[in-house]
N, CA, C and O atoms as CSV, one atom per row, in Angstrom:
chain,resi,resn,atom,element,x,y,z
A,1,MET,N,N,42.733,5.859,-5.325
A,1,MET,CA,C,41.648,6.377,-6.003
A,1,MET,C,C,40.957,4.928,-5.836
A,1,MET,O,O,39.917,4.871,-5.179
A,2,ALA,N,N,41.536,3.665,-6.449
A,2,ALA,CA,C,40.273,2.264,-6.420
A,2,ALA,C,C,39.876,2.435,-4.668
A,2,ALA,O,O,38.659,2.575,-4.539
A,3,SER,N,N,40.424,2.447,-3.694
A,3,SER,CA,C,40.191,2.159,-2.557
A,3,SER,C,C,38.677,3.181,-1.992
A,3,SER,O,O,37.810,2.766,-1.223
A,4,SER,N,N,38.714,4.314,-2.522
A,4,SER,CA,C,37.714,5.379,-2.268
A,4,SER,C,C,36.235,4.959,-2.931
A,4,SER,O,O,35.101,5.228,-2.534
A,5,ARG,N,N,36.671,4.223,-4.052
A,5,ARG,CA,C,35.260,3.923,-4.957
A,5,ARG,C,C,35.046,2.387,-4.284
A,5,ARG,O,O,33.983,1.793,-4.464
A,6,GLN,N,N,36.018,1.863,-3.584
A,6,GLN,CA,C,35.694,0.471,-2.939
A,6,GLN,C,C,34.593,0.944,-1.487
A,6,GLN,O,O,33.580,0.393,-1.058
A,7,ASN,N,N,35.274,2.093,-1.060
A,7,ASN,CA,C,34.307,2.278,0.362
A,7,ASN,C,C,33.071,2.769,0.087
A,7,ASN,O,O,32.064,2.437,0.713
A,8,LYS,N,N,33.099,3.872,-1.203
A,8,LYS,CA,C,31.751,3.893,-1.446
A,8,LYS,C,C,30.809,3.116,-1.855
A,8,LYS,O,O,29.622,3.387,-1.675
A,9,ALA,N,N,31.333,1.764,-2.621
A,9,ALA,CA,C,30.406,0.706,-2.952
A,9,ALA,C,C,30.149,-0.321,-1.646
A,9,ALA,O,O,29.291,-1.186,-1.819
A,10,SER,N,N,30.715,-0.288,-0.586
A,10,SER,CA,C,30.259,-1.209,0.333
A,10,SER,C,C,29.776,-0.215,1.456
A,10,SER,O,O,29.881,-0.724,2.572
A,11,ALA,N,N,29.247,1.146,1.459
A,11,ALA,CA,C,28.609,1.632,2.454
A,11,ALA,C,C,27.411,1.222,2.624
A,11,ALA,O,O,27.033,0.763,1.546
A,12,PRO,N,N,26.354,1.115,3.648
A,12,PRO,CA,C,25.247,0.559,4.080
A,12,PRO,C,C,24.420,1.448,3.181
A,12,PRO,O,O,24.741,2.607,2.919
A,13,LYS,N,N,23.213,0.774,2.668
A,13,LYS,CA,C,22.528,1.376,1.722
A,13,LYS,C,C,21.093,2.198,2.901
A,13,LYS,O,O,20.918,1.709,4.017
A,14,GLN,N,N,20.426,3.136,2.532
A,14,GLN,CA,C,19.246,3.719,3.247
A,14,GLN,C,C,18.069,3.933,2.261
A,14,GLN,O,O,18.395,4.170,1.098
A,15,SER,N,N,16.980,3.893,2.505
A,15,SER,CA,C,15.838,4.112,1.851
A,15,SER,C,C,15.678,5.731,1.405
A,15,SER,O,O,16.659,6.437,1.637
A,16,SER,N,N,14.754,6.229,0.913
A,16,SER,CA,C,15.089,7.525,0.072
A,16,SER,C,C,14.335,8.521,1.709
A,16,SER,O,O,14.461,9.745,1.763
A,17,SER,N,N,13.838,7.972,2.505
A,17,SER,CA,C,13.375,8.788,3.673
A,17,SER,C,C,14.206,8.650,4.833
A,17,SER,O,O,13.847,8.900,5.984
A,18,GLY,N,N,15.711,8.105,4.355
A,18,GLY,CA,C,16.784,7.757,5.413
A,18,GLY,C,C,16.630,7.017,6.737
A,18,GLY,O,O,17.235,7.094,7.807
A,19,LYS,N,N,15.637,6.292,6.310
A,19,LYS,CA,C,15.431,5.371,7.706
A,19,LYS,C,C,15.737,3.922,6.849
A,19,LYS,O,O,15.717,3.714,5.636
A,20,SER,N,N,15.959,3.229,7.720
A,20,SER,CA,C,16.393,1.432,6.959
A,20,SER,C,C,15.268,0.611,7.150
A,20,SER,O,O,15.306,-0.600,7.372
A,21,GLY,N,N,14.363,1.245,7.066
A,21,GLY,CA,C,12.917,0.122,6.938
A,21,GLY,C,C,11.963,0.372,7.848
A,21,GLY,O,O,10.809,0.486,7.436
A,22,GLY,N,N,12.247,0.514,9.311
A,22,GLY,CA,C,11.645,1.002,10.217
A,22,GLY,C,C,10.353,-0.502,10.592
A,22,GLY,O,O,10.605,-1.698,10.737
A,23,ALA,N,N,8.894,0.290,10.650
A,23,ALA,CA,C,7.926,-0.815,11.314
A,23,ALA,C,C,7.585,-1.991,10.138
A,23,ALA,O,O,7.140,-3.087,10.478
A,24,ALA,N,N,7.816,-1.681,8.863
A,24,ALA,CA,C,7.403,-2.739,8.109
A,24,ALA,C,C,8.332,-3.666,8.333
A,24,ALA,O,O,8.027,-4.841,8.539
A,25,ASN,N,N,9.499,-3.253,8.317
A,25,ASN,CA,C,10.733,-4.175,8.265
A,25,ASN,C,C,10.749,-5.102,9.559
A,25,ASN,O,O,11.167,-6.259,9.522
A,26,TRP,N,N,10.275,-4.513,10.665
A,26,TRP,CA,C,10.082,-4.943,11.950
A,26,TRP,C,C,9.017,-5.983,11.814
A,26,TRP,O,O,9.267,-7.165,12.049
A,27,ARG,N,N,8.034,-5.642,11.503
A,27,ARG,CA,C,7.127,-6.813,11.501
A,27,ARG,C,C,7.188,-7.851,10.522
A,27,ARG,O,O,6.507,-8.871,10.629
A,28,ARG,N,N,8.050,-7.620,9.475
A,28,ARG,CA,C,8.334,-8.878,8.654
A,28,ARG,C,C,9.471,-9.885,9.275
A,28,ARG,O,O,9.468,-11.106,9.117
A,29,ASN,N,N,10.271,-9.268,9.881
A,29,ASN,CA,C,11.496,-9.982,10.324
A,29,ASN,C,C,10.494,-10.506,11.569
A,29,ASN,O,O,10.391,-11.732,11.549
A,30,PHE,N,N,9.926,-10.024,12.374
A,30,PHE,CA,C,8.848,-10.874,13.502
A,30,PHE,C,C,8.178,-11.792,12.631
A,30,PHE,O,O,8.386,-12.951,12.990
A,31,GLU,N,N,7.546,-11.709,11.750
A,31,GLU,CA,C,6.558,-12.750,11.393
A,31,GLU,C,C,7.809,-14.190,10.657
A,31,GLU,O,O,7.671,-15.412,10.721
A,32,ARG,N,N,8.662,-13.568,10.176
A,32,ARG,CA,C,9.831,-14.444,9.511
A,32,ARG,C,C,10.228,-15.330,10.479
A,32,ARG,O,O,10.017,-16.534,10.333
A,33,TYR,N,N,10.897,-14.791,11.661
A,33,TYR,CA,C,11.592,-15.263,12.987
A,33,TYR,C,C,10.358,-16.471,13.745
A,33,TYR,O,O,10.662,-17.535,14.284
A,34,MET,N,N,8.930,-15.899,13.570
A,34,MET,CA,C,8.071,-16.782,14.145
A,34,MET,C,C,8.068,-17.966,13.498
A,34,MET,O,O,8.528,-19.026,13.924
A,35,ALA,N,N,7.408,-17.718,12.198
A,35,ALA,CA,C,7.417,-18.849,11.171
A,35,ALA,C,C,8.637,-19.704,11.422
A,35,ALA,O,O,8.403,-20.831,11.858
A,36,LEU,N,N,9.694,-19.422,11.255
A,36,LEU,CA,C,11.023,-20.144,11.652
A,36,LEU,C,C,10.798,-21.085,12.849
A,36,LEU,O,O,10.885,-22.307,12.734
A,37,ALA,N,N,10.530,-20.511,13.907
A,37,ALA,CA,C,10.503,-21.248,15.302
A,37,ALA,C,C,9.128,-22.343,15.069
A,37,ALA,O,O,9.068,-23.442,15.620
A,38,GLN,N,N,8.263,-21.900,14.319
A,38,GLN,CA,C,7.068,-22.730,14.589
A,38,GLN,C,C,7.263,-24.047,13.487
A,38,GLN,O,O,6.712,-25.127,13.700
A,39,ASN,N,N,7.805,-23.889,12.730
A,39,ASN,CA,C,8.252,-24.705,11.597
A,39,ASN,C,C,9.165,-25.743,12.107
A,39,ASN,O,O,9.130,-26.819,11.510
A,40,LEU,N,N,9.911,-25.629,13.021
A,40,LEU,CA,C,11.366,-26.811,13.437
A,40,LEU,C,C,10.188,-27.810,13.543
A,40,LEU,O,O,9.016,-27.559,13.826
A,41,GLY,N,N,10.739,-28.948,13.264
A,41,GLY,CA,C,9.728,-30.032,13.882
A,41,GLY,C,C,10.577,-30.516,15.337
A,41,GLY,O,O,11.732,-30.324,15.716
A,42,PRO,N,N,9.454,-31.198,15.904
A,42,PRO,CA,C,9.394,-32.115,17.063
A,42,PRO,C,C,10.740,-32.281,17.645
A,42,PRO,O,O,11.026,-32.083,18.826
A,43,HIS,N,N,11.814,-32.794,16.384
A,43,HIS,CA,C,12.905,-33.628,16.851
A,43,HIS,C,C,14.073,-32.616,16.374
A,43,HIS,O,O,15.119,-33.134,15.984
A,44,ASP,N,N,13.962,-31.188,16.380
A,44,ASP,CA,C,14.904,-30.124,15.654
A,44,ASP,C,C,15.434,-29.713,16.922
A,44,ASP,O,O,14.984,-30.303,17.904
A,45,ASP,N,N,16.326,-28.793,17.110
A,45,ASP,CA,C,17.329,-28.501,18.062
A,45,ASP,C,C,16.562,-27.517,19.052
A,45,ASP,O,O,16.592,-26.344,18.680
A,46,GLU,N,N,16.305,-27.610,19.501
A,46,GLU,CA,C,15.400,-26.668,20.697
A,46,GLU,C,C,16.216,-25.495,20.942
A,46,GLU,O,O,15.529,-24.644,21.507
A,47,VAL,N,N,17.164,-25.188,20.785
A,47,VAL,CA,C,18.162,-23.918,21.312
A,47,VAL,C,C,18.087,-23.120,20.018
A,47,VAL,O,O,18.044,-21.910,20.241
A,48,THR,N,N,18.063,-23.408,18.891
A,48,THR,CA,C,17.798,-23.005,17.763
A,48,THR,C,C,16.224,-22.387,17.703
A,48,THR,O,O,15.966,-21.233,17.360
A,49,ARG,N,N,15.381,-23.243,18.047
A,49,ARG,CA,C,14.038,-22.711,18.225
A,49,ARG,C,C,13.820,-21.555,19.017
A,49,ARG,O,O,13.178,-20.588,18.608
A,50,GLN,N,N,14.481,-21.650,20.447
A,50,GLN,CA,C,14.776,-20.594,20.962
A,50,GLN,C,C,15.226,-19.227,20.651
A,50,GLN,O,O,14.824,-18.166,21.129
A,51,SER,N,N,16.259,-19.474,19.640
A,51,SER,CA,C,16.758,-18.459,19.169
A,51,SER,C,C,15.992,-17.600,18.510
A,51,SER,O,O,15.986,-16.384,18.704
A,52,TYR,N,N,15.175,-18.327,17.537
A,52,TYR,CA,C,14.221,-17.746,16.535
A,52,TYR,C,C,13.087,-16.877,17.441
A,52,TYR,O,O,12.815,-15.695,17.232
A,53,TYR,N,N,12.550,-17.632,18.381
A,53,TYR,CA,C,11.843,-16.786,19.188
A,53,TYR,C,C,12.291,-15.549,19.858
A,53,TYR,O,O,11.567,-14.554,19.863
A,54,GLN,N,N,13.801,-15.568,20.595
A,54,GLN,CA,C,14.273,-14.333,21.003
A,54,GLN,C,C,14.297,-13.187,19.769
A,54,GLN,O,O,14.073,-11.982,19.885
A,55,HIS,N,N,14.623,-13.908,18.606
A,55,HIS,CA,C,14.738,-12.710,17.430
A,55,HIS,C,C,13.459,-12.045,17.161
A,55,HIS,O,O,13.384,-10.818,17.101
A,56,ALA,N,N,12.147,-13.056,16.946
A,56,ALA,CA,C,10.782,-12.396,16.881
A,56,ALA,C,C,10.973,-11.443,18.049
A,56,ALA,O,O,10.979,-10.241,17.781
A,57,GLU,N,N,11.137,-11.841,19.355
A,57,GLU,CA,C,10.639,-11.049,20.529
A,57,GLU,C,C,11.300,-9.648,20.465
A,57,GLU,O,O,10.672,-8.645,20.805
A,58,HIS,N,N,12.360,-9.606,20.099
A,58,HIS,CA,C,13.109,-8.400,19.677
A,58,HIS,C,C,12.397,-7.491,18.624
A,58,HIS,O,O,12.250,-6.270,18.672
A,59,TYR,N,N,12.082,-8.172,17.882
A,59,TYR,CA,C,11.208,-6.891,16.651
A,59,TYR,C,C,9.948,-6.747,17.109
A,59,TYR,O,O,9.320,-5.754,16.743
A,60,LEU,N,N,9.309,-7.750,18.034
A,60,LEU,CA,C,7.824,-7.185,18.934
A,60,LEU,C,C,8.383,-6.319,19.648
A,60,LEU,O,O,7.652,-5.329,19.666
A,61,ARG,N,N,9.471,-6.131,20.367
A,61,ARG,CA,C,9.552,-4.996,21.426
A,61,ARG,C,C,9.834,-3.836,20.336
A,61,ARG,O,O,9.073,-2.869,20.343
A,62,MET,N,N,10.881,-3.885,19.408
A,62,MET,CA,C,10.936,-2.551,18.382
A,62,MET,C,C,9.501,-1.898,18.082
A,62,MET,O,O,9.235,-0.706,18.239
A,63,MET,N,N,8.424,-3.115,17.517
A,63,MET,CA,C,7.003,-2.611,17.196
A,63,MET,C,C,6.406,-1.651,18.180
A,63,MET,O,O,5.986,-0.502,18.038
A,64,ASN,N,N,6.510,-2.666,19.507
A,64,ASN,CA,C,5.926,-1.931,20.568
A,64,ASN,C,C,6.150,-0.632,21.169
A,64,ASN,O,O,5.330,0.086,21.742
A,65,ASP,N,N,7.465,-0.422,20.941
A,65,ASP,CA,C,8.215,0.712,21.518
A,65,ASP,C,C,7.587,1.910,20.249
A,65,ASP,O,O,7.494,3.101,20.547
A,66,ALA,N,N,7.275,1.502,19.135
A,66,ALA,CA,C,7.341,2.290,17.880
A,66,ALA,C,C,5.732,2.839,17.936
A,66,ALA,O,O,5.319,3.834,17.341
A,67,GLY,N,N,4.858,1.855,18.878
A,67,GLY,CA,C,3.478,2.019,18.876
A,67,GLY,C,C,2.751,1.439,17.647
A,67,GLY,O,O,1.643,1.821,17.269
A,68,GLN,N,N,3.722,0.173,16.883
A,68,GLN,CA,C,3.218,-0.334,15.672
A,68,GLN,C,C,2.642,-1.835,16.445
A,68,GLN,O,O,1.907,-2.437,15.662
A,69,GLY,N,N,2.771,-2.400,17.489
A,69,GLY,CA,C,2.647,-3.719,17.598
A,69,GLY,C,C,1.080,-3.825,18.437
A,69,GLY,O,O,0.607,-4.925,18.724
């Protein structure tokens, strides 16, 4: 019995519309990753900066594919 309760508690949550946020989350994540990349100092890790830009680009593509970008 206890294990079935744990499975229900750990299930991913969705919004009432059945989607996991969609375009609003994509835009927020795009802006967040762009800010992270741009806020790194000139002596910070370039690999980290490029990783942030790649994450931002992913969300930009999601928005563009949905006609939101």
